[in-house]
C-alpha positions as a printed NumPy array, in Angstrom:
array([[ -0.099,   0.17 ,   0.062],
       [  1.46 ,   3.452,  -0.972],
       [  0.999,   6.221,   1.826],
       [ -0.129,   9.659,   0.961],
       [  1.679,  12.405,   2.596],
       [  0.251,  15.976,   2.509],
       [  1.225,  19.299,   3.617],
       [ -0.825,  22.3  ,   3.841],
       [ -0.225,  25.067,   1.025],
       [  1.555,  27.812,   2.139],
       [  0.176,  30.386,   4.483],
       [ -1.278,  33.623,   3.152],
       [ -0.973,  35.191,   6.459],
       [ -4.546,  35.923,   7.266],
       [ -5.617,  37.034,  10.586],
       [ -5.837,  34.488,  13.515],
       [ -8.292,  35.496,  16.308],
       [ -7.791,  33.909,  19.655],
       [-10.862,  32.692,  21.202],
       [-11.403,  30.685,  24.759],
       [-13.952,  28.241,  23.229],
       [-16.117,  27.224,  20.264],
       [-19.216,  25.123,  19.778],
       [-19.734,  23.652,  16.311],
       [-22.06 ,  21.617,  14.662],
       [-21.617,  19.305,  11.743],
       [-25.249,  18.052,  10.315],
       [-26.403,  16.471,   6.755],
       [-28.073,  13.406,   5.84 ],
       [-27.389,  10.197,   7.913],
       [-25.433,   8.701,   4.975],
       [-23.281,  12.024,   4.854],
       [-20.846,  10.988,   7.464],
       [-21.626,  13.492,   9.996],
       [-21.163,  11.209,  12.635],
       [-17.293,  10.076,  11.922],
       [-16.747,  13.726,  10.786],
       [-17.521,  15.23 ,  14.475],
       [-15.878,  12.237,  15.993],
       [-12.55 ,  13.208,  14.147],
       [-12.817,  16.633,  15.139],
       [-13.261,  15.938,  18.512],
       [-10.391,  13.414,  18.643],
       [ -8.161,  15.9  ,  17.214],
       [ -9.147,  18.753,  19.522],
       [ -8.76 ,  16.185,  22.657],
       [ -5.24 ,  15.357,  21.263],
       [ -4.449,  18.968,  20.963],
       [ -5.129,  19.563,  24.66 ],
       [ -8.593,  20.932,  24.746],
       [-11.358,  20.204,  27.052],
       [-14.264,  18.731,  24.886],
       [-17.859,  17.781,  25.365],
       [-19.927,  16.455,  22.404],
       [-23.576,  15.625,  21.625],
       [-24.13 ,  13.239,  18.695],
       [-27.761,  13.639,  17.311],
       [-28.97 ,  10.87 ,  14.717],
       [-32.353,   9.698,  13.373],
       [-34.529,   7.03 ,  15.041],
       [-34.655,   5.358,  11.347],
       [-31.914,   3.188,  10.129],
       [-31.752,   5.11 ,   6.938],
       [-34.564,   7.978,   6.896],
       [-35.641,   9.299,   3.269],
       [-32.632,  11.152,   1.947],
       [-32.901,  14.866,   2.111],
       [-35.927,  14.903,   4.41 ],
       [-36.124,  16.588,   7.797],
       [-36.42 ,  13.108,   9.544],
       [-33.155,  12.035,   8.016],
       [-30.929,  14.611,   9.38 ],
       [-27.863,  13.649,  11.522],
       [-25.801,  15.847,  13.419],
       [-22.671,  16.083,  15.87 ],
       [-21.923,  18.954,  18.127],
       [-18.723,  19.654,  19.767],
       [-17.812,  22.103,  22.334],
       [-13.965,  22.617,  22.581],
       [-12.391,  24.946,  25.037],
       [ -8.975,  26.118,  26.739],
       [-11.035,  26.128,  30.331],
       [-13.094,  23.399,  32.018],
       [-16.469,  22.945,  30.252],
       [-19.179,  20.898,  31.156],
       [-21.743,  20.876,  28.313],
       [-21.931,  20.284,  24.887],
       [-22.815,  24.129,  24.516],
       [-26.064,  26.007,  24.406],
       [-25.666,  27.85 ,  21.11 ],
       [-23.53 ,  27.33 ,  17.997],
       [-20.457,  29.354,  16.995],
       [-20.217,  27.599,  13.633],
       [-22.792,  25.41 ,  11.827],
       [-21.956,  23.265,   8.863],
       [-24.785,  22.022,   6.497],
       [-24.663,  19.799,   3.735],
       [-28.441,  20.15 ,   2.448],
       [-31.591,  22.308,   2.999],
       [-32.968,  19.863,   5.434],
       [-30.029,  20.136,   7.499],
       [-29.994,  24.196,   7.683],
       [-33.776,  24.205,   8.359],
       [-33.717,  21.794,  11.49 ],
       [-30.088,  23.532,  12.999],
       [-30.044,  27.198,  12.07 ],
       [-32.078,  28.006,  15.188],
       [-29.204,  26.875,  17.263],
       [-26.581,  29.327,  15.465],
       [-25.89 ,  32.217,  17.235],
       [-26.588,  35.727,  15.324],
       [-23.287,  36.697,  13.723],
       [-21.987,  33.149,  13.729],
       [-20.538,  31.152,  10.766],
       [-22.665,  29.168,   8.65 ],
       [-20.998,  26.869,   5.925],
       [-23.479,  25.502,   3.445],
       [-22.832,  22.855,   0.699],
       [-24.5  ,  25.184,  -1.906],
       [-24.355,  22.271,  -4.65 ],
       [-26.951,  20.282,  -2.63 ],
       [-29.446,  23.425,  -2.515],
       [-30.981,  22.439,  -5.995],
       [-34.901,  22.343,  -6.346],
       [-35.273,  18.698,  -5.758],
       [-33.23 ,  19.185,  -2.292],
       [-35.361,  22.539,  -1.695],
       [-38.344,  20.741,  -1.933],
       [-37.789,  17.835,   0.177],
       [-36.799,  20.201,   3.252],
       [-40.005,  22.305,   2.429],
       [-38.366,  25.529,   0.944],
       [-40.378,  27.361,  -1.795],
       [-37.309,  29.392,  -2.619],
       [-33.378,  28.775,  -1.977],
       [-32.511,  30.291,   1.518],
       [-28.857,  30.916,   0.23 ],
       [-30.202,  33.471,  -2.003],
       [-31.924,  35.309,   0.909],
       [-30.36 ,  38.506,   2.266],
       [-31.7  ,  37.316,   5.386],
       [-28.859,  34.781,   6.107],
       [-26.331,  37.584,   5.064],
       [-27.582,  39.924,   7.405],
       [-27.65 ,  37.718,  10.384],
       [-24.82 ,  35.307,  10.196],
       [-21.157,  34.934,   8.508],
       [-22.961,  33.149,   5.365],
       [-20.273,  30.858,   3.37 ],
       [-21.501,  29.235,   0.333],
       [-19.087,  26.59 ,  -0.517],
       [-19.405,  24.259,  -3.466],
       [-17.957,  21.228,  -1.506],
       [-19.369,  18.588,  -4.   ],
       [-17.809,  20.32 ,  -7.226],
       [-14.448,  20.929,  -5.494],
       [-14.372,  17.522,  -3.908],
       [-14.855,  15.883,  -7.359],
       [-12.153,  18.156,  -8.908],
       [ -9.688,  17.349,  -6.165],
       [-10.54 ,  13.407,  -6.899],
       [-10.928,  13.664, -10.626],
       [ -7.653,  11.44 , -10.984],
       [ -8.162,   8.924,  -8.499],
       [-10.27 ,   6.676, -10.781],
       [-13.389,   6.577,  -8.345],
       [-16.892,   7.065,  -9.848],
       [-18.977,  10.087,  -8.591],
       [-21.001,   8.237,  -5.879],
       [-17.475,   7.01 ,  -4.404],
       [-16.3  ,  10.553,  -4.759],
       [-19.261,  12.224,  -3.123],
       [-18.839,   9.881,  -0.035],
       [-15.537,  12.079,   0.791],
       [-17.305,  15.345,   1.048],
       [-17.502,  15.146,   4.486],
       [-13.854,  15.098,   4.86 ],
       [-13.675,  18.244,   2.732],
       [-15.886,  19.696,   5.215],
       [-13.558,  18.404,   7.986],
       [-10.519,  19.864,   6.545],
       [-11.974,  23.167,   6.013],
       [-13.177,  23.514,   9.535],
       [ -9.473,  22.085,  10.627],
       [ -8.318,  25.283,   8.946],
       [-10.821,  27.472,  10.391],
       [ -9.735,  26.524,  13.856],
       [ -6.288,  25.786,  13.393],
       [ -6.543,  22.097,  13.945],
       [ -3.702,  19.394,  12.785],
       [ -4.788,  16.975,  10.32 ],
       [ -2.174,  14.109,  11.179],
       [ -4.528,  12.473,  13.991],
       [ -7.196,  12.188,  11.21 ],
       [ -4.735,  11.005,   8.502],
       [ -3.653,   8.23 ,  10.693],
       [ -7.222,   7.16 ,  11.369],
       [ -7.588,   6.836,   7.9  ],
       [ -4.693,   4.907,   7.288],
       [ -5.471,   2.526,  10.248],
       [ -9.099,   2.157,   9.335],
       [ -8.876,   1.475,   5.52 ],
       [ -5.583,  -0.293,   5.579],
       [ -6.742,  -2.781,   3.113],
       [ -8.274,   0.05 ,   0.808],
       [ -5.523,   2.283,  -0.093],
       [ -7.744,   3.943,  -2.767],
       [-10.132,   5.078,  -0.063],
       [ -7.097,   6.326,   1.957],
       [ -5.937,   8.482,  -1.178],
       [ -9.202,   9.897,  -1.801],
       [-10.24 ,  10.973,   1.723],
       [ -6.892,  12.535,   2.294],
       [ -7.135,  14.561,  -0.924],
       [-10.526,  15.648,   0.156],
       [ -9.258,  16.597,   3.604],
       [ -6.398,  18.448,   2.095],
       [ -8.921,  20.159,  -0.286],
       [-10.956,  21.563,   2.289],
       [ -7.995,  22.608,   4.593],
       [ -6.549,  24.573,   0.858],
       [ -9.869,  26.004,   0.234],
       [-10.1  ,  27.758,   3.616],
       [ -6.34 ,  28.935,   3.356],
       [ -6.594,  30.173,  -0.504],
       [-10.113,  31.572,  -0.851],
       [-10.958,  35.243,  -0.308],
       [-14.1  ,  34.223,   1.356],
       [-12.351,  33.487,   4.669],
       [-10.568,  36.44 ,   5.842],
       [ -9.492,  34.958,   9.177],
       [ -9.493,  31.926,  11.403],
       [ -9.575,  31.103,  14.9  ],
       [ -7.264,  29.472,  17.598],
       [ -8.487,  27.905,  20.702],
       [ -5.515,  27.202,  23.115],
       [ -5.029,  23.913,  25.115],
       [ -6.824,  23.561,  28.455],
       [ -4.969,  23.373,  31.796],
       [ -5.957,  19.856,  32.818],
       [ -4.535,  18.281,  35.79 ],
       [ -1.752,  16.075,  35.059],
       [ -2.278,  12.472,  34.129],
       [ -2.913,  10.339,  31.166],
       [ -5.98 ,  11.206,  29.157],
       [ -8.428,   9.358,  26.79 ],
       [-11.151,  10.705,  24.896],
       [-14.158,   8.542,  26.293],
       [-17.828,   8.011,  25.489],
       [-20.176,   7.354,  28.301],
       [-21.142,   4.141,  27.378],
       [-17.546,   2.971,  26.834],
       [-16.559,   4.373,  30.416],
       [-19.635,   2.404,  32.19 ],
       [-18.372,  -0.815,  30.513],
       [-14.939,  -0.3  ,  31.599],
       [-16.098,   0.763,  35.062],
       [-18.061,  -2.388,  35.556],
       [-14.974,  -4.681,  34.617],
       [-12.84 ,  -2.741,  36.889],
       [-15.188,  -3.287,  39.66 ],
       [-15.696,  -6.877,  38.858],
       [-11.992,  -7.322,  38.828],
       [-11.324,  -5.535,  42.014],
       [-14.209,  -7.731,  43.833],
       [-12.875, -10.854,  42.376],
       [-16.159, -11.499,  40.689],
       [-16.851, -12.741,  37.297],
       [-19.12 , -10.387,  35.355],
       [-22.283, -11.422,  33.556],
       [-24.407,  -8.971,  31.487],
       [-27.829, -10.062,  30.447],
       [-28.889,  -7.778,  27.762],
       [-31.692,  -7.148,  24.756],
       [-30.583,  -4.54 ,  22.253],
       [-32.164,  -1.379,  22.664],
       [-30.916,   2.361,  21.727],
       [-29.108,   3.944,  23.333],
       [-27.952,   1.118,  25.606],
       [-26.597,  -1.432,  23.273],
       [-23.036,  -0.145,  23.286],
       [-22.537,  -1.48 ,  26.496],
       [-23.31 ,  -4.988,  25.329],
       [-21.169,  -4.389,  22.366],
       [-18.153,  -3.091,  24.415],
       [-18.306,  -5.636,  26.971],
       [-18.574,  -8.518,  24.383],
       [-15.058,  -7.912,  23.451],
       [-13.463,  -9.093,  26.731],
       [-14.844, -12.618,  26.916],
       [-11.281, -13.811,  27.922],
       [-11.201, -11.412,  31.107],
       [-13.971, -12.834,  33.15 ],
       [-16.776, -11.084,  31.277],
       [-19.792, -13.074,  30.12 ],
       [-22.33 , -11.453,  27.732],
       [-25.798, -12.929,  26.857],
       [-27.96 , -11.249,  24.288],
       [-31.413, -12.725,  25.245],
       [-34.58 , -13.126,  23.293],
       [-36.249, -10.356,  25.222],
       [-35.997,  -7.978,  28.166],
       [-37.456, -10.406,  30.638],
       [-35.057, -13.284,  29.792],
       [-32.228, -10.753,  30.087],
       [-32.992,  -9.592,  33.464],
       [-33.995, -13.09 ,  34.947],
       [-30.685, -14.463,  33.644],
       [-28.679, -11.721,  35.391],
       [-30.589, -12.71 ,  38.394],
       [-29.485, -16.285,  38.125],
       [-26.163, -14.987,  37.491],
       [-26.183, -12.987,  40.817],
       [-27.791, -16.076,  42.837],
       [-25.104, -18.233,  41.615],
       [-22.209, -15.698,  42.781],
       [-21.389, -13.638,  39.927],
       [-21.88 ,  -9.879,  39.482],
       [-25.358,  -9.88 ,  37.533],
       [-26.093,  -6.896,  35.265],
       [-28.774,  -5.941,  32.879],
       [-28.903,  -3.039,  30.8  ],
       [-32.135,  -1.24 ,  29.061],
       [-33.784,   2.196,  28.491],
       [-37.047,   3.138,  29.517],
       [-39.472,   0.74 ,  27.772],
       [-37.337,  -2.23 ,  28.581],
       [-36.942,  -1.211,  32.01 ],
       [-41.006,  -1.355,  32.105],
       [-40.755,  -5.036,  30.839],
       [-38.238,  -5.804,  33.501],
       [-40.359,  -4.308,  36.295],
       [-41.404,  -7.817,  37.675],
       [-37.901,  -9.509,  37.593],
       [-36.421,  -6.36 ,  39.087],
       [-39.089,  -6.6  ,  41.964],
       [-38.173, -10.153,  42.37 ],
       [-34.506,  -9.491,  42.913],
       [-35.544,  -6.901,  45.419],
       [-37.846,  -9.766,  47.419],
       [-34.393, -12.103,  46.682],
       [-32.147,  -9.366,  48.258],
       [-29.598, -10.272,  45.392],
       [-26.859,  -7.726,  43.902],
       [-28.427,  -7.12 ,  40.785],
       [-27.262,  -4.059,  38.529],
       [-30.035,  -2.641,  36.485],
       [-28.45 ,   0.098,  33.922],
       [-31.12 ,   2.393,  32.555],
       [-29.818,   4.701,  29.53 ],
       [-32.778,   7.068,  29.386],
       [-34.221,   8.271,  26.244],
       [-37.538,  10.234,  25.282],
       [-40.59 ,   8.525,  26.358],
       [-43.141,   7.3  ,  26.791],
       [-43.684,   4.094,  24.728],
       [-41.138,   4.015,  22.137],
       [-41.08 ,   7.721,  22.271],
       [-37.956,   9.345,  20.916],
       [-35.178,   6.281,  20.521],
       [-32.433,   8.468,  19.569],
       [-33.206,  11.664,  21.659],
       [-32.031,  12.213,  25.36 ],
       [-34.284,  12.721,  28.188],
       [-33.952,  12.297,  31.961],
       [-37.598,  11.153,  32.813],
       [-37.191,   7.773,  34.359],
       [-36.178,   8.684,  38.07 ],
       [-39.737,   8.018,  39.311],
       [-39.758,   4.696,  37.223],
       [-36.571,   3.493,  39.157],
       [-37.956,   4.698,  42.368],
       [-41.557,   3.296,  42.259],
       [-42.212,   1.171,  38.926],
       [-42.776,  -2.012,  40.676],
       [-45.708,  -3.673,  42.772],
       [-45.65 ,  -2.94 ,  46.342],
       [-43.13 ,  -1.357,  48.555],
       [-40.066,  -2.209,  46.412],
       [-36.908,   0.029,  47.46 ],
       [-33.808,  -0.15 ,  45.718],
       [-30.581,   2.035,  45.24 ],
       [-30.35 ,   4.624,  42.571],
       [-27.094,   6.432,  41.56 ],
       [-26.474,   8.545,  38.184],
       [-23.405,   9.85 ,  36.474],
       [-22.955,  13.416,  35.608],
       [-20.645,  13.272,  32.557],
       [-19.377,  10.508,  30.087],
       [-16.095,  10.051,  32.327],
       [-18.089,   9.919,  35.505],
       [-19.852,   6.683,  34.113],
       [-16.755,   4.818,  35.222],
       [-16.851,   5.818,  38.522],
       [-20.325,   5.641,  38.868],
       [-20.407,   1.906,  37.459],
       [-17.649,   1.07 ,  40.272],
       [-19.789,   2.574,  42.852],
       [-23.051,   0.932,  41.776],
       [-21.168,  -2.336,  42.002],
       [-19.868,  -1.448,  45.586],
       [-23.479,  -0.798,  46.557],
       [-25.084,  -3.522,  45.041],
       [-22.506,  -6.247,  46.537],
       [-22.013,  -4.692,  49.928],
       [-25.685,  -4.159,  50.505],
       [-27.268,  -7.07 ,  48.707],
       [-29.593,  -4.766,  46.912],
       [-30.664,  -4.319,  43.182],
       [-28.971,  -0.942,  42.276],
       [-30.315,   1.479,  39.528],
       [-27.611,   3.322,  37.306],
       [-29.463,   5.801,  35.693],
       [-27.514,   7.408,  32.386],
       [-29.259,   8.992,  29.239],
       [-28.63 ,   9.249,  25.855],
       [-26.547,  12.627,  26.046],
       [-24.199,  11.121,  28.514],
       [-24.117,   7.774,  26.887],
       [-23.033,   9.012,  23.305],
       [-21.191,  12.155,  24.474],
       [-17.457,  12.196,  25.222],
       [-14.91 ,  13.997,  27.272],
       [-11.457,  13.97 ,  28.246],
       [-11.156,  11.201,  30.782],
       [ -8.101,  11.01 ,  33.308],
       [ -7.118,   7.322,  33.143],
       [ -7.137,   6.05 ,  37.036],
       [ -4.293,   4.066,  38.421],
       [ -6.039,   0.664,  39.085],
       [ -3.601,   0.301,  41.865],
       [ -5.187,   3.374,  43.747],
       [ -8.745,   2.121,  43.314],
       [-10.518,   0.518,  46.588],
       [-10.886,  -3.129,  46.774],
       [-14.611,  -4.237,  46.851],
       [-14.585,  -6.705,  49.6  ],
       [-17.092,  -9.582,  49.043],
       [-17.075, -12.6  ,  51.602],
       [-19.499, -15.501,  50.967],
       [-20.277, -17.791,  53.852],
       [-18.682, -21.369,  54.191],
       [-20.219, -22.461,  57.308],
       [-23.79 , -22.298,  58.684],
       [-24.595, -19.285,  60.523],
       [-27.156, -20.357,  63.046],
       [-26.918, -20.526,  66.613],
       [-28.484, -21.511,  69.983],
       [-29.436, -17.781,  70.252],
       [-31.302, -17.994,  66.888],
       [-34.545, -18.879,  68.484],
       [-36.973, -18.305,  65.486],
       [-39.574, -20.987,  66.414],
       [-42.538, -20.942,  68.811],
       [-41.072, -23.585,  70.854],
       [-38.102, -21.784,  71.488],
       [-35.572, -24.053,  69.898],
       [-32.136, -22.653,  68.726],
       [-30.809, -22.933,  64.915],
       [-27.298, -24.185,  65.834],
       [-25.842, -25.84 ,  62.672],
       [-28.311, -24.437,  60.447],
       [-27.931, -21.783,  57.41 ],
       [-29.933, -18.661,  57.894],
       [-30.326, -16.738,  54.591],
       [-31.986, -13.917,  56.109],
       [-29.918, -13.546,  59.229],
       [-28.671, -10.118,  58.945],
       [-25.625,  -8.187,  59.943],
       [-25.768,  -4.669,  61.641],
       [-26.444,  -2.976,  58.4  ],
       [-29.279,  -5.157,  58.088],
       [-27.779,  -7.244,  54.826],
       [-28.291, -10.891,  54.572],
       [-25.439, -13.158,  53.613],
       [-24.672, -14.127,  49.962],
       [-24.37 , -17.703,  49.642],
       [-23.173, -19.406,  46.729],
       [-25.188, -22.46 ,  45.446],
       [-23.447, -25.659,  46.164],
       [-21.69 , -24.458,  48.97 ],
       [-21.971, -27.717,  51.428],
       [-24.003, -26.949,  54.654],
       [-25.75 , -23.817,  53.35 ],
       [-28.546, -25.333,  51.366],
       [-31.233, -22.689,  51.597],
       [-34.487, -21.291,  49.46 ],
       [-35.169, -18.122,  48.11 ],
       [-38.052, -16.853,  46.132],
       [-40.518, -14.458,  45.27 ],
       [-43.071, -15.256,  48.099],
       [-42.65 , -13.52 ,  51.303],
       [-40.071, -14.954,  53.667],
       [-39.794, -15.28 ,  57.322],
       [-36.797, -12.924,  58.58 ],
       [-33.972, -14.977,  59.402],
       [-35.044, -18.393,  58.392],
       [-36.357, -17.498,  54.49 ],
       [-39.205, -19.828,  55.244],
       [-42.53 , -19.029,  53.03 ],
       [-44.421, -16.75 ,  55.443],
       [-47.737, -15.033,  54.961],
       [-48.202, -13.624,  58.663],
       [-48.944,  -9.786,  58.231],
       [-46.633,  -8.99 ,  61.18 ],
       [-43.702, -10.707,  59.453],
       [-44.522,  -8.896,  56.081],
       [-44.812,  -5.789,  57.617],
       [-41.378,  -6.144,  59.303],
       [-39.514,  -7.221,  56.168],
       [-40.807,  -4.426,  54.201],
       [-39.349,  -1.727,  56.915],
       [-36.208,  -3.974,  56.803],
       [-35.646,  -3.797,  53.233],
       [-36.403,  -0.134,  53.374],
       [-34.054,   0.473,  56.191],
       [-31.379,  -1.283,  54.445],
       [-31.601,   0.868,  51.565],
       [-31.558,   3.926,  53.631],
       [-28.451,   2.6  ,  55.274],
       [-26.31 ,   2.97 ,  52.162],
       [-26.279,   6.61 ,  53.08 ],
       [-24.102,   6.065,  55.967],
       [-21.275,   4.786,  53.354],
       [-21.53 ,   7.8  ,  51.008],
       [-19.793,  11.301,  51.258],
       [-22.21 ,  14.279,  51.844],
       [-23.497,  16.283,  48.809],
       [-21.139,  19.14 ,  47.867],
       [-22.799,  22.619,  47.334],
       [-21.656,  25.026,  44.59 ],
       [-21.581,  28.449,  45.48 ],
       [-22.555,  30.226,  48.709],
       [-23.675,  27.809,  51.57 ],
       [-26.433,  29.97 ,  52.799],
       [-29.195,  31.32 ,  50.577],
       [-32.873,  31.979,  50.041],
       [-32.989,  29.342,  47.032],
       [-31.571,  25.736,  46.842],
       [-31.309,  23.991,  43.479],
       [-30.877,  20.374,  43.42 ],
       [-29.813,  18.814,  40.237],
       [-28.791,  15.16 ,  39.263],
       [-27.211,  13.121,  36.547],
       [-26.852,  14.82 ,  33.054],
       [-27.908,  18.267,  34.441],
       [-24.492,  19.069,  35.91 ],
       [-22.965,  21.796,  34.223]])
């Protein structure tokens, strides 16, 4: 394979404006490569030392009708020389590949912001699909309100790639890299990381490497040589704390946190999952590590998924199930069973817009009450939520600790924005992470003082599955351990013995005991941190992705 080396054209000494941060969005059809374009810009900015936050946005349909409003895919990235916590509220620059992308995204571009349009795709047929009666690029309104740049991306890309031997269809697939090259020039980004990405990804297709490389360079050269762009911008690196960083997405960080917690607790990890947007990437990521004590099971439905995880927890493994709102509704009875059994089940809900099928690819933080009360009876469990993509690692680790230390199903509430978003993540030193100590009983725990029968006889030599410690946590006995034979199930149990019991007084006692055990978790977590003044007339409490 031949390697193509490119060098930017000689600089024309255009003005470079320093800015502390910028928010840009690439948008076009779902087949225009906007996700990979945004991802490459993000990776490059992270490598250059910027703090970054991203917000991918794509259609619910696998391939919506081309050129329609429903088919628009976008990727937003906020990069800064300072700490940032969100992907940005308004856009400084918007790159649109067709009229539909313009119509659905223009409202987010600030007045005076940069608007770059692929003017080749603003033909009558394109305008009709987007619902435009006239070409908006011919309107003075856009010229007056924004810095409008009409760029013939398709034409210039074809011209740059005319000697590659590729047809127009293949060449047109490269125009997203033309757009990327142009924006790289606009914000002073180095192209080497993307060139390396192309060489690695298409190692067996040198013609694709060469074509996208030329398109990327053509975009850069256009910005450098055209009179339309009189200046560019520069965002200095952020002063991040010392450490080794990786640009990481929320679902990936969560999977890594789960594996780390399983390793440091000495447990095998079992994931029982049914594919659903936006949770499926956790299943995909964990399935890569089957040689590291990870077992993944793609079940036939949500109920089978949660029940398989419960079975794994009963067998002594770390049982985990993943889903989103509609799937959590189907898992409800199984989660209630795990609460009755008092097993360390971890339930991960990557929230999306609802109700019902709702908005599969759009984020929403609306399932808190479902996690708290979405089961029959008095059914308390632990609930925690990450605040950012990188925080998913820490919260996954913490969720495993809580679930195993308190023998309680634990919800981990993320959302589509956090799951698919990315940020620089300081890779932790595993040696400095706390061990999660788990002790499985090996001998019966009954004594003469355990008098649970009316005749007052003791239980010496017997295993009592619901005999609790000071924190009201029952023992986690692994089936097959000699002398620890016992039964658990969905019917209410007698405290201490685990025998089936229908007595109202015992039921009330068990309800309060399970609730108090969950309340005891608060004794093991730090106090909440207050941002700003400690005294004031108004207190705002946020959770999860609202941070920042």
